Backbone as numpy.savetxt, mean C-alpha at the origin, in Angstrom:
# Nx Ny Nz CAx CAy CAz Cx Cy Cz
-8.67 3.79 1.60 -8.79 2.38 1.39 -9.43 1.78 2.63
-10.64 1.32 2.49 -11.43 0.84 3.63 -10.71 -0.21 4.47
-9.98 -1.09 3.84 -9.29 -2.16 4.55 -8.35 -1.60 5.62
-7.57 -0.59 5.28 -6.64 -0.01 6.25 -7.37 0.86 7.26
-8.46 1.48 6.86 -9.25 2.26 7.81 -9.81 1.35 8.89
-10.27 0.18 8.51 -10.85 -0.75 9.48 -9.77 -1.48 10.27
-8.77 -2.02 9.60 -7.76 -2.86 10.25 -6.81 -2.06 11.13
-6.40 -0.88 10.67 -5.38 -0.12 11.39 -5.88 1.21 11.94
-7.16 1.53 11.79 -7.69 2.80 12.26 -7.10 3.99 11.52
-6.88 3.85 10.23 -6.22 4.88 9.43 -7.20 5.77 8.69
-6.71 6.94 8.34 -7.36 7.76 7.33 -6.44 7.67 6.12
-7.02 7.82 4.93 -6.20 7.63 3.75 -6.48 8.69 2.71
-5.51 8.87 1.83 -5.64 9.79 0.72 -5.18 9.05 -0.53
-5.93 9.17 -1.60 -5.66 8.43 -2.83 -5.11 9.37 -3.89
-4.11 8.91 -4.59 -3.54 9.67 -5.69 -4.11 9.09 -6.99
-5.22 9.64 -7.44 -5.92 9.12 -8.62 -5.05 9.25 -9.86
-4.96 8.15 -10.61 -4.20 8.15 -11.85 -2.74 8.50 -11.65
-2.22 8.12 -10.50 -0.84 8.51 -10.18 0.16 7.82 -11.09
1.23 8.52 -11.31 2.35 7.93 -12.04 3.53 7.83 -11.09
3.22 7.62 -9.83 4.22 7.42 -8.80 4.11 5.98 -8.31
5.06 5.51 -7.53 4.98 4.13 -7.04 3.91 3.94 -5.96
3.29 5.03 -5.50 2.30 4.92 -4.42 0.94 5.42 -4.89
-0.10 4.60 -4.65 -1.47 4.97 -5.01 -2.23 5.55 -3.83
-1.89 5.09 -2.62 -2.60 5.52 -1.41 -1.59 5.75 -0.29
-1.76 6.84 0.44 -1.03 7.07 1.69 -2.06 6.99 2.79
-1.78 6.15 3.80 -2.71 5.98 4.92 -1.93 6.10 6.22
-2.56 6.66 7.23 -1.90 6.80 8.52 -2.89 6.90 9.65
-2.40 6.61 10.86 -3.26 6.65 12.04 -2.66 7.48 13.17
-1.67 8.31 12.88 -1.03 9.11 13.91 0.19 8.43 14.51
0.29 7.12 14.36 1.44 6.37 14.84 2.23 5.77 13.69
1.51 5.23 12.72 2.15 4.58 11.58 1.61 5.18 10.28
2.47 5.19 9.27 2.09 5.66 7.94 2.36 4.51 6.97
1.45 4.30 6.03 1.58 3.24 5.04 1.60 3.86 3.64
2.55 3.45 2.82 2.62 3.85 1.41 2.18 2.63 0.61
1.03 2.73 -0.04 0.38 1.54 -0.62 0.32 1.62 -2.14
0.81 0.58 -2.79 0.66 0.38 -4.23 -0.49 -0.62 -4.40
-1.51 -0.25 -5.17 -2.70 -1.08 -5.33 -2.71 -1.69 -6.73
-2.96 -2.99 -6.79 -3.10 -3.69 -8.06 -4.38 -4.51 -8.02
-5.03 -4.63 -9.17 -6.26 -5.43 -9.24 -6.15 -6.42 -10.40
-6.94 -7.47 -10.30 -6.99 -8.47 -11.37 -6.13 -9.68 -11.09
-6.33 -10.71 -11.88 -5.58 -11.96 -11.73 -4.17 -11.86 -12.29
-4.01 -11.02 -13.30 -2.73 -10.90 -13.99 -1.64 -10.39 -13.06
-0.48 -11.00 -13.08 0.65 -10.54 -12.29 1.30 -9.35 -12.99
1.31 -8.23 -12.34 1.89 -7.02 -12.90 3.20 -6.76 -12.15
4.22 -6.41 -12.90 5.52 -6.14 -12.30 5.46 -4.86 -11.47
5.96 -4.95 -10.26 6.02 -3.80 -9.37 7.48 -3.58 -9.01
7.94 -2.35 -9.13 9.31 -2.03 -8.74 9.32 -1.83 -7.22
9.62 -2.91 -6.51 9.57 -2.87 -5.04 10.59 -1.90 -4.46
11.75 -1.79 -5.08 12.77 -0.87 -4.57 12.31 0.58 -4.69
11.65 0.90 -5.79 11.13 2.26 -5.98 10.04 2.55 -4.94
9.18 1.57 -4.68 8.13 1.72 -3.65 8.76 1.91 -2.27
9.77 1.11 -1.96 10.45 1.23 -0.65 11.11 2.60 -0.50
11.76 3.08 -1.56 12.43 4.38 -1.50 11.42 5.51 -1.30
10.30 5.45 -2.03 9.25 6.45 -1.87 8.71 6.42 -0.43
8.50 5.22 0.10 7.99 5.07 1.47 8.98 5.65 2.49
10.28 5.46 2.25 11.30 5.99 3.17 11.18 7.51 3.31
10.84 8.19 2.21 10.72 9.65 2.25 9.62 10.10 3.21
8.60 9.26 3.40 7.49 9.57 4.30 7.63 8.86 5.65
8.74 8.13 5.83 8.91 7.27 7.01 7.71 6.34 7.13
7.33 5.77 5.99 6.14 4.93 5.88 6.51 3.46 5.70
5.56 2.61 5.94 5.70 1.18 5.71 5.23 0.92 4.28
6.11 0.37 3.41 5.70 0.09 2.04 4.80 -1.14 1.98
3.71 -1.03 1.22 2.71 -2.10 1.15 2.26 -2.30 -0.30
2.10 -3.56 -0.68 1.46 -3.88 -1.96 0.12 -4.52 -1.61
-0.96 -3.96 -2.13 -2.31 -4.49 -1.90 -2.85 -4.96 -3.25
-3.13 -6.26 -3.34 -3.66 -6.83 -4.58 -5.09 -7.28 -4.34
-6.00 -6.82 -5.18 -7.39 -7.29 -5.10 -7.56 -8.38 -6.15
-7.81 -9.57 -5.68 -7.94 -10.73 -6.56 -9.42 -11.05 -6.70
-9.93 -11.05 -7.94 -11.36 -11.31 -8.14 -11.82 -12.59 -7.47
-12.93 -12.49 -6.78 -13.59 -13.61 -6.08 -12.80 -14.15 -4.89
-11.67 -13.53 -4.54 -10.87 -14.01 -3.41 -10.58 -12.92 -2.39
-10.80 -11.66 -2.73 -10.56 -10.58 -1.79 -9.16 -9.99 -1.92
-8.68 -9.41 -0.83 -7.41 -8.69 -0.82 -6.27 -9.56 -0.33
-5.11 -9.38 -0.95 -3.86 -9.97 -0.46 -2.95 -8.78 -0.16
-2.54 -8.66 1.09 -1.72 -7.53 1.53 -0.31 -8.03 1.81
0.68 -7.34 1.23 2.08 -7.71 1.43 2.82 -6.49 1.98
3.32 -6.61 3.22 4.09 -5.55 3.85 5.55 -5.77 3.47
6.19 -4.79 2.86 7.58 -4.93 2.40 8.54 -4.39 3.45
8.53 -5.00 4.59 9.41 -4.57 5.68 9.76 -5.78 6.52
10.91 -5.69 7.18 11.34 -6.78 8.04 10.74 -6.65 9.43
10.29 -5.44 9.76 9.72 -5.20 11.09 8.38 -5.89 11.26
8.09 -6.31 12.47 6.79 -6.88 12.80 5.78 -5.73 12.89
4.65 -5.88 12.20 3.65 -4.83 12.18 2.47 -5.21 13.06
């Protein structure tokens, strides 16, 4: 995911057609991000607890990345820690 590669200096791996709570795992040697990607204007239900639990297994920061047409990306970090 180019956004995380540029913003956080990460490399990423995509799980195409995944049926898991995570679509992309990205990391930079210091931090790991477990990212659920959604596109479109429609609000799609995301099981945040399932995403957080999956991220815990990787010691990752759970993230929801929404691509909104004509507006760009909205990134939501699901953690209390300052990133």
